[in-house]
Biotite code that builds the C-alpha atoms (Angstrom):
import biotite.structure as struc

atoms = struc.array([
    struc.Atom([15.871, -16.698, -0.777], chain_id="A", res_id=1, res_name="MET", atom_name="CA", element="C"),
    struc.Atom([15.843, -14.971, 2.568], chain_id="A", res_id=2, res_name="ALA", atom_name="CA", element="C"),
    struc.Atom([13.180, -16.114, 4.756], chain_id="A", res_id=3, res_name="GLN", atom_name="CA", element="C"),
    struc.Atom([13.109, -12.187, 6.666], chain_id="A", res_id=4, res_name="THR", atom_name="CA", element="C"),
    struc.Atom([13.491, -8.515, 5.048], chain_id="A", res_id=5, res_name="ALA", atom_name="CA", element="C"),
    struc.Atom([12.920, -5.181, 6.594], chain_id="A", res_id=6, res_name="CYS", atom_name="CA", element="C"),
    struc.Atom([11.049, -2.772, 4.515], chain_id="A", res_id=7, res_name="GLY", atom_name="CA", element="C"),
    struc.Atom([11.310, 1.207, 5.522], chain_id="A", res_id=8, res_name="ILE", atom_name="CA", element="C"),
    struc.Atom([8.327, 3.522, 4.211], chain_id="A", res_id=9, res_name="ASP", atom_name="CA", element="C"),
    struc.Atom([9.488, 7.047, 4.210], chain_id="A", res_id=10, res_name="ILE", atom_name="CA", element="C"),
    struc.Atom([6.721, 9.750, 3.891], chain_id="A", res_id=11, res_name="GLY", atom_name="CA", element="C"),
    struc.Atom([6.189, 13.357, 4.377], chain_id="A", res_id=12, res_name="GLY", atom_name="CA", element="C"),
    struc.Atom([4.985, 13.029, 7.949], chain_id="A", res_id=13, res_name="SER", atom_name="CA", element="C"),
    struc.Atom([6.396, 9.689, 9.226], chain_id="A", res_id=14, res_name="GLY", atom_name="CA", element="C"),
    struc.Atom([8.595, 7.193, 8.571], chain_id="A", res_id=15, res_name="ILE", atom_name="CA", element="C"),
    struc.Atom([7.714, 3.181, 9.011], chain_id="A", res_id=16, res_name="LYS", atom_name="CA", element="C"),
    struc.Atom([9.682, 0.186, 9.449], chain_id="A", res_id=17, res_name="ALA", atom_name="CA", element="C"),
    struc.Atom([8.999, -3.437, 10.165], chain_id="A", res_id=18, res_name="ALA", atom_name="CA", element="C"),
    struc.Atom([10.284, -6.914, 9.468], chain_id="A", res_id=19, res_name="LEU", atom_name="CA", element="C"),
    struc.Atom([8.432, -8.689, 7.072], chain_id="A", res_id=20, res_name="VAL", atom_name="CA", element="C"),
    struc.Atom([8.212, -12.613, 7.014], chain_id="A", res_id=21, res_name="ASP", atom_name="CA", element="C"),
    struc.Atom([8.488, -13.208, 2.791], chain_id="A", res_id=22, res_name="LEU", atom_name="CA", element="C"),
    struc.Atom([6.605, -16.280, 2.651], chain_id="A", res_id=23, res_name="ALA", atom_name="CA", element="C"),
    struc.Atom([3.215, -14.737, 3.654], chain_id="A", res_id=24, res_name="THR", atom_name="CA", element="C"),
    struc.Atom([3.930, -11.131, 3.131], chain_id="A", res_id=25, res_name="GLY", atom_name="CA", element="C"),
    struc.Atom([2.745, -10.264, 6.689], chain_id="A", res_id=26, res_name="GLU", atom_name="CA", element="C"),
    struc.Atom([4.630, -8.328, 9.469], chain_id="A", res_id=27, res_name="PHE", atom_name="CA", element="C"),
    struc.Atom([7.012, -10.749, 11.532], chain_id="A", res_id=28, res_name="SER", atom_name="CA", element="C"),
    struc.Atom([7.921, -7.837, 14.133], chain_id="A", res_id=29, res_name="SER", atom_name="CA", element="C"),
    struc.Atom([5.909, -4.631, 15.376], chain_id="A", res_id=30, res_name="GLU", atom_name="CA", element="C"),
    struc.Atom([5.623, -1.655, 12.855], chain_id="A", res_id=31, res_name="ARG", atom_name="CA", element="C"),
    struc.Atom([7.739, 1.181, 14.085], chain_id="A", res_id=32, res_name="LEU", atom_name="CA", element="C"),
    struc.Atom([7.091, 4.760, 13.573], chain_id="A", res_id=33, res_name="ARG", atom_name="CA", element="C"),
    struc.Atom([9.356, 7.846, 14.073], chain_id="A", res_id=34, res_name="ILE", atom_name="CA", element="C"),
    struc.Atom([8.034, 11.439, 12.837], chain_id="A", res_id=35, res_name="ASP", atom_name="CA", element="C"),
    struc.Atom([9.870, 12.568, 9.850], chain_id="A", res_id=36, res_name="THR", atom_name="CA", element="C"),
    struc.Atom([12.741, 15.112, 10.609], chain_id="A", res_id=37, res_name="PRO", atom_name="CA", element="C"),
    struc.Atom([12.080, 18.631, 10.109], chain_id="A", res_id=38, res_name="ARG", atom_name="CA", element="C"),
    struc.Atom([13.804, 19.503, 8.130], chain_id="A", res_id=39, res_name="PRO", atom_name="CA", element="C"),
    struc.Atom([13.934, 16.304, 6.184], chain_id="A", res_id=40, res_name="ALA", atom_name="CA", element="C"),
    struc.Atom([17.475, 16.240, 4.976], chain_id="A", res_id=41, res_name="THR", atom_name="CA", element="C"),
    struc.Atom([19.392, 13.417, 3.462], chain_id="A", res_id=42, res_name="PRO", atom_name="CA", element="C"),
    struc.Atom([21.465, 13.078, 6.863], chain_id="A", res_id=43, res_name="GLU", atom_name="CA", element="C"),
    struc.Atom([18.377, 13.481, 9.127], chain_id="A", res_id=44, res_name="ALA", atom_name="CA", element="C"),
    struc.Atom([16.299, 10.917, 7.522], chain_id="A", res_id=45, res_name="VAL", atom_name="CA", element="C"),
    struc.Atom([19.210, 8.311, 7.262], chain_id="A", res_id=46, res_name="ALA", atom_name="CA", element="C"),
    struc.Atom([19.585, 9.039, 10.940], chain_id="A", res_id=47, res_name="ASP", atom_name="CA", element="C"),
    struc.Atom([16.183, 8.006, 11.578], chain_id="A", res_id=48, res_name="VAL", atom_name="CA", element="C"),
    struc.Atom([16.292, 4.913, 9.218], chain_id="A", res_id=49, res_name="CYS", atom_name="CA", element="C"),
    struc.Atom([19.321, 3.735, 11.584], chain_id="A", res_id=50, res_name="ARG", atom_name="CA", element="C"),
    struc.Atom([17.205, 4.140, 14.449], chain_id="A", res_id=51, res_name="ARG", atom_name="CA", element="C"),
    struc.Atom([14.531, 2.043, 13.264], chain_id="A", res_id=52, res_name="LEU", atom_name="CA", element="C"),
    struc.Atom([16.731, -0.524, 12.238], chain_id="A", res_id=53, res_name="LEU", atom_name="CA", element="C"),
    struc.Atom([18.561, -0.518, 15.750], chain_id="A", res_id=54, res_name="ASP", atom_name="CA", element="C"),
    struc.Atom([15.288, -0.614, 17.507], chain_id="A", res_id=55, res_name="GLU", atom_name="CA", element="C"),
    struc.Atom([13.961, -3.676, 15.179], chain_id="A", res_id=56, res_name="LEU", atom_name="CA", element="C"),
    struc.Atom([17.239, -5.443, 15.929], chain_id="A", res_id=57, res_name="GLY", atom_name="CA", element="C"),
    struc.Atom([17.796, -5.881, 12.127], chain_id="A", res_id=58, res_name="VAL", atom_name="CA", element="C"),
    struc.Atom([20.785, -8.086, 11.544], chain_id="A", res_id=59, res_name="GLY", atom_name="CA", element="C"),
    struc.Atom([23.266, -7.311, 9.107], chain_id="A", res_id=60, res_name="PRO", atom_name="CA", element="C"),
    struc.Atom([22.350, -10.430, 6.853], chain_id="A", res_id=61, res_name="ASP", atom_name="CA", element="C"),
    struc.Atom([19.076, -9.069, 7.051], chain_id="A", res_id=62, res_name="VAL", atom_name="CA", element="C"),
    struc.Atom([18.184, -7.571, 3.132], chain_id="A", res_id=63, res_name="PRO", atom_name="CA", element="C"),
    struc.Atom([16.889, -3.927, 3.748], chain_id="A", res_id=64, res_name="VAL", atom_name="CA", element="C"),
    struc.Atom([14.322, -1.791, 1.476], chain_id="A", res_id=65, res_name="GLY", atom_name="CA", element="C"),
    struc.Atom([13.662, 1.721, 1.526], chain_id="A", res_id=66, res_name="ILE", atom_name="CA", element="C"),
    struc.Atom([10.608, 3.426, -0.321], chain_id="A", res_id=67, res_name="ALA", atom_name="CA", element="C"),
    struc.Atom([10.946, 6.749, -1.448], chain_id="A", res_id=68, res_name="PHE", atom_name="CA", element="C"),
    struc.Atom([8.666, 9.316, -2.183], chain_id="A", res_id=69, res_name="PRO", atom_name="CA", element="C"),
    struc.Atom([10.293, 10.294, -5.525], chain_id="A", res_id=70, res_name="ALA", atom_name="CA", element="C"),
    struc.Atom([11.701, 8.416, -8.069], chain_id="A", res_id=71, res_name="PRO", atom_name="CA", element="C"),
    struc.Atom([15.228, 6.482, -7.684], chain_id="A", res_id=72, res_name="VAL", atom_name="CA", element="C"),
    struc.Atom([17.393, 6.402, -10.901], chain_id="A", res_id=73, res_name="ILE", atom_name="CA", element="C"),
    struc.Atom([20.347, 3.924, -10.460], chain_id="A", res_id=74, res_name="HIS", atom_name="CA", element="C"),
    struc.Atom([19.959, 4.844, -7.052], chain_id="A", res_id=75, res_name="GLY", atom_name="CA", element="C"),
    struc.Atom([19.810, 8.512, -7.130], chain_id="A", res_id=76, res_name="VAL", atom_name="CA", element="C"),
    struc.Atom([17.099, 10.977, -6.523], chain_id="A", res_id=77, res_name="ILE", atom_name="CA", element="C"),
    struc.Atom([16.540, 13.225, -9.543], chain_id="A", res_id=78, res_name="PRO", atom_name="CA", element="C"),
    struc.Atom([13.764, 15.395, -7.777], chain_id="A", res_id=79, res_name="PHE", atom_name="CA", element="C"),
    struc.Atom([11.821, 15.483, -4.629], chain_id="A", res_id=80, res_name="MET", atom_name="CA", element="C"),
    struc.Atom([8.452, 16.938, -3.937], chain_id="A", res_id=81, res_name="ALA", atom_name="CA", element="C"),
    struc.Atom([7.785, 15.849, -0.119], chain_id="A", res_id=82, res_name="ASN", atom_name="CA", element="C"),
    struc.Atom([11.116, 15.780, 1.704], chain_id="A", res_id=83, res_name="LEU", atom_name="CA", element="C"),
    struc.Atom([13.767, 18.425, 1.734], chain_id="A", res_id=84, res_name="ASP", atom_name="CA", element="C"),
    struc.Atom([15.199, 19.918, -1.614], chain_id="A", res_id=85, res_name="GLU", atom_name="CA", element="C"),
    struc.Atom([18.543, 18.893, -0.476], chain_id="A", res_id=86, res_name="SER", atom_name="CA", element="C"),
    struc.Atom([18.054, 15.149, -1.573], chain_id="A", res_id=87, res_name="TRP", atom_name="CA", element="C"),
    struc.Atom([18.223, 16.270, -5.251], chain_id="A", res_id=88, res_name="VAL", atom_name="CA", element="C"),
    struc.Atom([21.332, 14.525, -6.704], chain_id="A", res_id=89, res_name="GLY", atom_name="CA", element="C"),
    struc.Atom([21.659, 12.361, -3.986], chain_id="A", res_id=90, res_name="ILE", atom_name="CA", element="C"),
    struc.Atom([23.020, 8.990, -3.998], chain_id="A", res_id=91, res_name="ASP", atom_name="CA", element="C"),
    struc.Atom([20.972, 7.015, -1.698], chain_id="A", res_id=92, res_name="VAL", atom_name="CA", element="C"),
    struc.Atom([23.129, 3.755, -1.738], chain_id="A", res_id=93, res_name="ASP", atom_name="CA", element="C"),
    struc.Atom([26.385, 5.875, -0.851], chain_id="A", res_id=94, res_name="ALA", atom_name="CA", element="C"),
    struc.Atom([24.434, 7.763, 1.938], chain_id="A", res_id=95, res_name="LEU", atom_name="CA", element="C"),
    struc.Atom([22.598, 4.560, 3.633], chain_id="A", res_id=96, res_name="MET", atom_name="CA", element="C"),
    struc.Atom([26.267, 3.021, 3.509], chain_id="A", res_id=97, res_name="ASP", atom_name="CA", element="C"),
    struc.Atom([27.674, 5.752, 5.277], chain_id="A", res_id=98, res_name="ARG", atom_name="CA", element="C"),
    struc.Atom([25.172, 6.027, 8.017], chain_id="A", res_id=99, res_name="VAL", atom_name="CA", element="C"),
    struc.Atom([23.933, 2.794, 8.184], chain_id="A", res_id=100, res_name="LEU", atom_name="CA", element="C"),
    struc.Atom([27.305, 0.785, 7.402], chain_id="A", res_id=101, res_name="GLY", atom_name="CA", element="C"),
    struc.Atom([25.319, -1.841, 4.985], chain_id="A", res_id=102, res_name="ARG", atom_name="CA", element="C"),
    struc.Atom([23.746, -2.010, 1.932], chain_id="A", res_id=103, res_name="ASP", atom_name="CA", element="C"),
    struc.Atom([20.310, -1.021, 1.203], chain_id="A", res_id=104, res_name="VAL", atom_name="CA", element="C"),
    struc.Atom([17.773, -1.438, -2.080], chain_id="A", res_id=105, res_name="VAL", atom_name="CA", element="C"),
    struc.Atom([16.011, 2.110, -2.376], chain_id="A", res_id=106, res_name="PRO", atom_name="CA", element="C"),
    struc.Atom([12.849, 2.054, -4.781], chain_id="A", res_id=107, res_name="LEU", atom_name="CA", element="C"),
    struc.Atom([10.087, 4.816, -5.563], chain_id="A", res_id=108, res_name="ASN", atom_name="CA", element="C"),
    struc.Atom([7.099, 4.361, -2.621], chain_id="A", res_id=109, res_name="ASP", atom_name="CA", element="C"),
    struc.Atom([4.603, 3.746, -5.512], chain_id="A", res_id=110, res_name="ALA", atom_name="CA", element="C"),
    struc.Atom([6.591, 0.858, -7.013], chain_id="A", res_id=111, res_name="ASP", atom_name="CA", element="C"),
    struc.Atom([7.017, -0.527, -3.714], chain_id="A", res_id=112, res_name="ALA", atom_name="CA", element="C"),
    struc.Atom([3.234, -0.379, -3.262], chain_id="A", res_id=113, res_name="ALA", atom_name="CA", element="C"),
    struc.Atom([2.542, -2.369, -6.902], chain_id="A", res_id=114, res_name="GLY", atom_name="CA", element="C"),
    struc.Atom([5.164, -4.785, -5.943], chain_id="A", res_id=115, res_name="LEU", atom_name="CA", element="C"),
    struc.Atom([3.531, -5.774, -2.792], chain_id="A", res_id=116, res_name="ALA", atom_name="CA", element="C"),
    struc.Atom([-0.018, -6.743, -4.688], chain_id="A", res_id=117, res_name="GLU", atom_name="CA", element="C"),
    struc.Atom([2.066, -8.292, -6.993], chain_id="A", res_id=118, res_name="ILE", atom_name="CA", element="C"),
    struc.Atom([3.544, -10.809, -4.897], chain_id="A", res_id=119, res_name="ALA", atom_name="CA", element="C"),
    struc.Atom([1.134, -10.978, -2.346], chain_id="A", res_id=120, res_name="TYR", atom_name="CA", element="C"),
    struc.Atom([-1.908, -9.112, -2.711], chain_id="A", res_id=121, res_name="GLY", atom_name="CA", element="C"),
    struc.Atom([-5.000, -8.209, -5.654], chain_id="A", res_id=122, res_name="ALA", atom_name="CA", element="C"),
    struc.Atom([-2.138, -8.975, -8.591], chain_id="A", res_id=123, res_name="ALA", atom_name="CA", element="C"),
    struc.Atom([-0.955, -12.337, -7.404], chain_id="A", res_id=124, res_name="LYS", atom_name="CA", element="C"),
    struc.Atom([-0.547, -14.737, -9.976], chain_id="A", res_id=125, res_name="GLY", atom_name="CA", element="C"),
    struc.Atom([-1.394, -12.614, -12.833], chain_id="A", res_id=126, res_name="VAL", atom_name="CA", element="C"),
    struc.Atom([0.511, -12.479, -16.193], chain_id="A", res_id=127, res_name="ASP", atom_name="CA", element="C"),
    struc.Atom([0.824, -9.494, -18.849], chain_id="A", res_id=128, res_name="GLY", atom_name="CA", element="C"),
    struc.Atom([0.560, -6.251, -18.062], chain_id="A", res_id=129, res_name="ILE", atom_name="CA", element="C"),
    struc.Atom([-0.394, -4.752, -14.572], chain_id="A", res_id=130, res_name="VAL", atom_name="CA", element="C"),
    struc.Atom([-1.158, -1.067, -13.930], chain_id="A", res_id=131, res_name="ILE", atom_name="CA", element="C"),
    struc.Atom([-1.250, -0.246, -10.240], chain_id="A", res_id=132, res_name="ILE", atom_name="CA", element="C"),
    struc.Atom([-2.354, 3.060, -9.375], chain_id="A", res_id=133, res_name="THR", atom_name="CA", element="C"),
    struc.Atom([-2.376, 4.637, -5.903], chain_id="A", res_id=134, res_name="THR", atom_name="CA", element="C"),
    struc.Atom([-5.301, 7.168, -5.715], chain_id="A", res_id=135, res_name="LEU", atom_name="CA", element="C"),
    struc.Atom([-4.369, 10.096, -3.224], chain_id="A", res_id=136, res_name="GLY", atom_name="CA", element="C"),
    struc.Atom([-2.986, 13.834, -3.298], chain_id="A", res_id=137, res_name="THR", atom_name="CA", element="C"),
    struc.Atom([-1.762, 12.723, -6.490], chain_id="A", res_id=138, res_name="GLY", atom_name="CA", element="C"),
    struc.Atom([-1.434, 9.670, -8.579], chain_id="A", res_id=139, res_name="ILE", atom_name="CA", element="C"),
    struc.Atom([0.911, 7.141, -8.269], chain_id="A", res_id=140, res_name="GLY", atom_name="CA", element="C"),
    struc.Atom([1.624, 4.449, -10.670], chain_id="A", res_id=141, res_name="THR", atom_name="CA", element="C"),
    struc.Atom([3.638, 1.265, -10.745], chain_id="A", res_id=142, res_name="ALA", atom_name="CA", element="C"),
    struc.Atom([3.947, -1.088, -14.243], chain_id="A", res_id=143, res_name="ILE", atom_name="CA", element="C"),
    struc.Atom([4.745, -4.655, -13.645], chain_id="A", res_id=144, res_name="VAL", atom_name="CA", element="C"),
    struc.Atom([4.944, -7.368, -16.895], chain_id="A", res_id=145, res_name="HIS", atom_name="CA", element="C"),
    struc.Atom([5.036, -10.839, -15.902], chain_id="A", res_id=146, res_name="ASP", atom_name="CA", element="C"),
    struc.Atom([6.248, -10.120, -12.603], chain_id="A", res_id=147, res_name="GLY", atom_name="CA", element="C"),
    struc.Atom([8.794, -7.759, -13.602], chain_id="A", res_id=148, res_name="LYS", atom_name="CA", element="C"),
    struc.Atom([8.574, -4.042, -12.425], chain_id="A", res_id=149, res_name="LEU", atom_name="CA", element="C"),
    struc.Atom([8.999, -1.252, -15.230], chain_id="A", res_id=150, res_name="LEU", atom_name="CA", element="C"),
    struc.Atom([10.554, 1.510, -12.318], chain_id="A", res_id=151, res_name="PRO", atom_name="CA", element="C"),
    struc.Atom([9.703, 5.240, -11.863], chain_id="A", res_id=152, res_name="ASN", atom_name="CA", element="C"),
    struc.Atom([6.841, 5.424, -14.095], chain_id="A", res_id=153, res_name="THR", atom_name="CA", element="C"),
    struc.Atom([4.889, 8.759, -13.392], chain_id="A", res_id=154, res_name="GLU", atom_name="CA", element="C"),
    struc.Atom([1.525, 8.204, -15.247], chain_id="A", res_id=155, res_name="LEU", atom_name="CA", element="C"),
    struc.Atom([-0.118, 10.431, -13.003], chain_id="A", res_id=156, res_name="GLY", atom_name="CA", element="C"),
    struc.Atom([1.509, 13.480, -14.886], chain_id="A", res_id=157, res_name="HIS", atom_name="CA", element="C"),
    struc.Atom([0.023, 12.529, -18.393], chain_id="A", res_id=158, res_name="LEU", atom_name="CA", element="C"),
    struc.Atom([-1.237, 15.301, -19.765], chain_id="A", res_id=159, res_name="GLU", atom_name="CA", element="C"),
    struc.Atom([-5.119, 14.449, -20.518], chain_id="A", res_id=160, res_name="ILE", atom_name="CA", element="C"),
    struc.Atom([-7.448, 17.083, -22.252], chain_id="A", res_id=161, res_name="ASP", atom_name="CA", element="C"),
    struc.Atom([-4.465, 20.001, -21.356], chain_id="A", res_id=162, res_name="GLY", atom_name="CA", element="C"),
    struc.Atom([-4.569, 19.147, -17.703], chain_id="A", res_id=163, res_name="HIS", atom_name="CA", element="C"),
    struc.Atom([-1.734, 17.448, -15.550], chain_id="A", res_id=164, res_name="ASP", atom_name="CA", element="C"),
    struc.Atom([-3.863, 13.985, -14.852], chain_id="A", res_id=165, res_name="ALA", atom_name="CA", element="C"),
    struc.Atom([-3.568, 14.156, -11.177], chain_id="A", res_id=166, res_name="GLU", atom_name="CA", element="C"),
    struc.Atom([-4.677, 17.670, -11.151], chain_id="A", res_id=167, res_name="LYS", atom_name="CA", element="C"),
    struc.Atom([-8.108, 16.556, -12.570], chain_id="A", res_id=168, res_name="ARG", atom_name="CA", element="C"),
    struc.Atom([-8.477, 12.804, -11.072], chain_id="A", res_id=169, res_name="ALA", atom_name="CA", element="C"),
    struc.Atom([-6.740, 12.220, -7.713], chain_id="A", res_id=170, res_name="SER", atom_name="CA", element="C"),
    struc.Atom([-8.983, 11.383, -4.811], chain_id="A", res_id=171, res_name="SER", atom_name="CA", element="C"),
    struc.Atom([-7.233, 14.604, -3.504], chain_id="A", res_id=172, res_name="GLY", atom_name="CA", element="C"),
    struc.Atom([-9.027, 17.121, -5.994], chain_id="A", res_id=173, res_name="GLN", atom_name="CA", element="C"),
    struc.Atom([-12.218, 15.042, -5.334], chain_id="A", res_id=174, res_name="LYS", atom_name="CA", element="C"),
    struc.Atom([-11.606, 16.302, -1.805], chain_id="A", res_id=175, res_name="THR", atom_name="CA", element="C"),
    struc.Atom([-10.736, 19.625, -2.683], chain_id="A", res_id=176, res_name="LEU", atom_name="CA", element="C"),
    struc.Atom([-13.492, 20.078, -5.255], chain_id="A", res_id=177, res_name="GLN", atom_name="CA", element="C"),
    struc.Atom([-15.948, 18.605, -3.377], chain_id="A", res_id=178, res_name="ASP", atom_name="CA", element="C"),
    struc.Atom([-16.853, 16.232, -6.229], chain_id="A", res_id=179, res_name="LEU", atom_name="CA", element="C"),
    struc.Atom([-19.776, 13.622, -6.067], chain_id="A", res_id=180, res_name="SER", atom_name="CA", element="C"),
    struc.Atom([-18.865, 10.029, -6.903], chain_id="A", res_id=181, res_name="TRP", atom_name="CA", element="C"),
    struc.Atom([-20.595, 10.192, -10.304], chain_id="A", res_id=182, res_name="LYS", atom_name="CA", element="C"),
    struc.Atom([-18.542, 13.416, -10.928], chain_id="A", res_id=183, res_name="LYS", atom_name="CA", element="C"),
    struc.Atom([-15.258, 12.108, -10.124], chain_id="A", res_id=184, res_name="TRP", atom_name="CA", element="C"),
    struc.Atom([-15.889, 8.739, -11.806], chain_id="A", res_id=185, res_name="ALA", atom_name="CA", element="C"),
    struc.Atom([-16.378, 10.706, -14.835], chain_id="A", res_id=186, res_name="LYS", atom_name="CA", element="C"),
    struc.Atom([-12.835, 12.015, -14.500], chain_id="A", res_id=187, res_name="ARG", atom_name="CA", element="C"),
    struc.Atom([-11.324, 8.518, -13.578], chain_id="A", res_id=188, res_name="LEU", atom_name="CA", element="C"),
    struc.Atom([-12.991, 7.501, -16.774], chain_id="A", res_id=189, res_name="GLN", atom_name="CA", element="C"),
    struc.Atom([-11.352, 9.514, -18.803], chain_id="A", res_id=190, res_name="ARG", atom_name="CA", element="C"),
    struc.Atom([-7.948, 8.711, -16.874], chain_id="A", res_id=191, res_name="TYR", atom_name="CA", element="C"),
    struc.Atom([-8.377, 5.423, -17.073], chain_id="A", res_id=192, res_name="TYR", atom_name="CA", element="C"),
    struc.Atom([-9.432, 5.121, -20.311], chain_id="A", res_id=193, res_name="SER", atom_name="CA", element="C"),
    struc.Atom([-6.379, 6.956, -21.715], chain_id="A", res_id=194, res_name="HIS", atom_name="CA", element="C"),
    struc.Atom([-4.176, 4.980, -19.998], chain_id="A", res_id=195, res_name="VAL", atom_name="CA", element="C"),
    struc.Atom([-5.944, 1.685, -21.196], chain_id="A", res_id=196, res_name="GLU", atom_name="CA", element="C"),
    struc.Atom([-5.520, 2.789, -24.744], chain_id="A", res_id=197, res_name="MET", atom_name="CA", element="C"),
    struc.Atom([-1.843, 3.188, -24.168], chain_id="A", res_id=198, res_name="LEU", atom_name="CA", element="C"),
    struc.Atom([-0.693, 0.239, -22.287], chain_id="A", res_id=199, res_name="PHE", atom_name="CA", element="C"),
    struc.Atom([-3.590, -2.494, -23.232], chain_id="A", res_id=200, res_name="SER", atom_name="CA", element="C"),
    struc.Atom([-2.953, -3.969, -19.632], chain_id="A", res_id=201, res_name="PRO", atom_name="CA", element="C"),
    struc.Atom([-4.747, -7.213, -18.135], chain_id="A", res_id=202, res_name="ASP", atom_name="CA", element="C"),
    struc.Atom([-5.533, -5.676, -15.120], chain_id="A", res_id=203, res_name="LEU", atom_name="CA", element="C"),
    struc.Atom([-5.699, -2.388, -13.202], chain_id="A", res_id=204, res_name="PHE", atom_name="CA", element="C"),
    struc.Atom([-5.091, -2.430, -9.288], chain_id="A", res_id=205, res_name="VAL", atom_name="CA", element="C"),
    struc.Atom([-6.626, 0.804, -7.597], chain_id="A", res_id=206, res_name="VAL", atom_name="CA", element="C"),
    struc.Atom([-4.876, 1.234, -4.028], chain_id="A", res_id=207, res_name="GLY", atom_name="CA", element="C"),
    struc.Atom([-4.604, 4.376, -1.979], chain_id="A", res_id=208, res_name="GLY", atom_name="CA", element="C"),
    struc.Atom([-7.183, 5.252, 1.121], chain_id="A", res_id=209, res_name="GLY", atom_name="CA", element="C"),
    struc.Atom([-10.364, 5.968, -1.349], chain_id="A", res_id=210, res_name="VAL", atom_name="CA", element="C"),
    struc.Atom([-10.425, 2.346, -2.730], chain_id="A", res_id=211, res_name="SER", atom_name="CA", element="C"),
    struc.Atom([-11.686, 1.299, 0.642], chain_id="A", res_id=212, res_name="LYS", atom_name="CA", element="C"),
    struc.Atom([-14.625, 2.687, -1.051], chain_id="A", res_id=213, res_name="ASN", atom_name="CA", element="C"),
    struc.Atom([-14.316, 1.218, -4.603], chain_id="A", res_id=214, res_name="HIS", atom_name="CA", element="C"),
    struc.Atom([-18.174, 0.214, -4.619], chain_id="A", res_id=215, res_name="GLU", atom_name="CA", element="C"),
    struc.Atom([-18.858, 3.843, -4.718], chain_id="A", res_id=216, res_name="LYS", atom_name="CA", element="C"),
    struc.Atom([-16.664, 4.426, -7.882], chain_id="A", res_id=217, res_name="PHE", atom_name="CA", element="C"),
    struc.Atom([-15.360, 1.361, -9.616], chain_id="A", res_id=218, res_name="MET", atom_name="CA", element="C"),
    struc.Atom([-18.802, 0.064, -10.539], chain_id="A", res_id=219, res_name="PRO", atom_name="CA", element="C"),
    struc.Atom([-19.239, 3.398, -13.103], chain_id="A", res_id=220, res_name="LEU", atom_name="CA", element="C"),
    struc.Atom([-16.194, 2.918, -14.646], chain_id="A", res_id=221, res_name="LEU", atom_name="CA", element="C"),
    struc.Atom([-16.771, 1.436, -18.309], chain_id="A", res_id=222, res_name="ASP", atom_name="CA", element="C"),
    struc.Atom([-13.415, -0.220, -19.498], chain_id="A", res_id=223, res_name="LEU", atom_name="CA", element="C"),
    struc.Atom([-12.229, -3.155, -21.298], chain_id="A", res_id=224, res_name="LYS", atom_name="CA", element="C"),
    struc.Atom([-9.790, -4.167, -18.528], chain_id="A", res_id=225, res_name="THR", atom_name="CA", element="C"),
    struc.Atom([-10.497, -5.670, -15.397], chain_id="A", res_id=226, res_name="PRO", atom_name="CA", element="C"),
    struc.Atom([-10.138, -3.667, -12.072], chain_id="A", res_id=227, res_name="MET", atom_name="CA", element="C"),
    struc.Atom([-10.154, -4.698, -8.680], chain_id="A", res_id=228, res_name="VAL", atom_name="CA", element="C"),
    struc.Atom([-9.131, -2.646, -5.479], chain_id="A", res_id=229, res_name="PRO", atom_name="CA", element="C"),
    struc.Atom([-5.664, -2.898, -3.608], chain_id="A", res_id=230, res_name="ALA", atom_name="CA", element="C"),
    struc.Atom([-5.240, -5.724, -0.976], chain_id="A", res_id=231, res_name="ALA", atom_name="CA", element="C"),
    struc.Atom([-2.205, -4.547, 1.332], chain_id="A", res_id=232, res_name="LEU", atom_name="CA", element="C"),
    struc.Atom([-3.588, -0.700, 1.808], chain_id="A", res_id=233, res_name="PHE", atom_name="CA", element="C"),
    struc.Atom([-1.314, 0.844, 4.521], chain_id="A", res_id=234, res_name="ASN", atom_name="CA", element="C"),
    struc.Atom([1.211, -2.043, 4.683], chain_id="A", res_id=235, res_name="THR", atom_name="CA", element="C"),
    struc.Atom([2.210, -2.178, 1.006], chain_id="A", res_id=236, res_name="ALA", atom_name="CA", element="C"),
    struc.Atom([5.042, -0.154, 0.884], chain_id="A", res_id=237, res_name="GLY", atom_name="CA", element="C"),
    struc.Atom([6.827, -1.596, 3.796], chain_id="A", res_id=238, res_name="ILE", atom_name="CA", element="C"),
    struc.Atom([5.922, -5.116, 2.275], chain_id="A", res_id=239, res_name="VAL", atom_name="CA", element="C"),
    struc.Atom([6.781, -3.994, -1.082], chain_id="A", res_id=240, res_name="GLY", atom_name="CA", element="C"),
    struc.Atom([10.036, -2.603, -0.089], chain_id="A", res_id=241, res_name="ALA", atom_name="CA", element="C"),
    struc.Atom([11.054, -5.611, 1.826], chain_id="A", res_id=242, res_name="ALA", atom_name="CA", element="C"),
    struc.Atom([9.954, -8.055, -0.835], chain_id="A", res_id=243, res_name="TRP", atom_name="CA", element="C"),
    struc.Atom([12.338, -6.233, -3.429], chain_id="A", res_id=244, res_name="TYR", atom_name="CA", element="C"),
    struc.Atom([15.147, -6.189, -1.670], chain_id="A", res_id=245, res_name="ALA", atom_name="CA", element="C"),
    struc.Atom([15.118, -9.762, -0.936], chain_id="A", res_id=246, res_name="ALA", atom_name="CA", element="C"),
    struc.Atom([14.650, -10.439, -5.111], chain_id="A", res_id=247, res_name="GLN", atom_name="CA", element="C"),
    struc.Atom([17.462, -7.980, -5.658], chain_id="A", res_id=248, res_name="GLN", atom_name="CA", element="C"),
    struc.Atom([19.942, -9.885, -3.020], chain_id="A", res_id=249, res_name="ARG", atom_name="CA", element="C"),
    struc.Atom([19.262, -12.661, -4.912], chain_id="A", res_id=250, res_name="GLN", atom_name="CA", element="C"),
    struc.Atom([20.385, -11.853, -8.534], chain_id="A", res_id=251, res_name="ARG", atom_name="CA", element="C"),
    struc.Atom([23.997, -12.700, -9.518], chain_id="A", res_id=252, res_name="PRO", atom_name="CA", element="C"),
])
């Protein structure tokens, strides 16, 4: 397996990249950031990825993973919320091969964050079903079974009590509606107990910026499943994308 890989994390406001030491999960280069272009068309975003790889001096043999704020189905973006609508239907593999002149491994950003926690973080060494949730503007999710990812899950969009779950229980809604930790925890309880009933997971890992305040809401939840805060925070997208690219390079 490669000792170093590159991860690129594409967000609505910035595109970030770094080389990752796969033995430790830590950056082996500086983290570079370039503002997401306006409009964030496929060509413009791919060009930023090329610039980042050039600035980092990423060699042709280094695996490159790219995390997108969208599902990636067999290399194709089916819909896009945070970048330009022209991404819909784009074959990422073909686009990046043309602009970068190299193979890349695309994946969903929540999946990347989840894989980072499995490989290096709060879920390392945990067998069975691990569900990683990122509480932010919405609710991102990743499901991993015995270290293997079930990609592109969108459990933030489960309908619970007639509502799209993330429209009630995301940390974005906590802020918008000025909910107390106690009131918000009641919504989280409804959400996590429903997910628990559906999947019987062995562990919940909770990420997103609000997880830094986990002591204010996690103790208020009554679940059968153990729950822990994420460990990697802002590095998770880059690290998970790099790790996944290296894993995919290994496959026969």
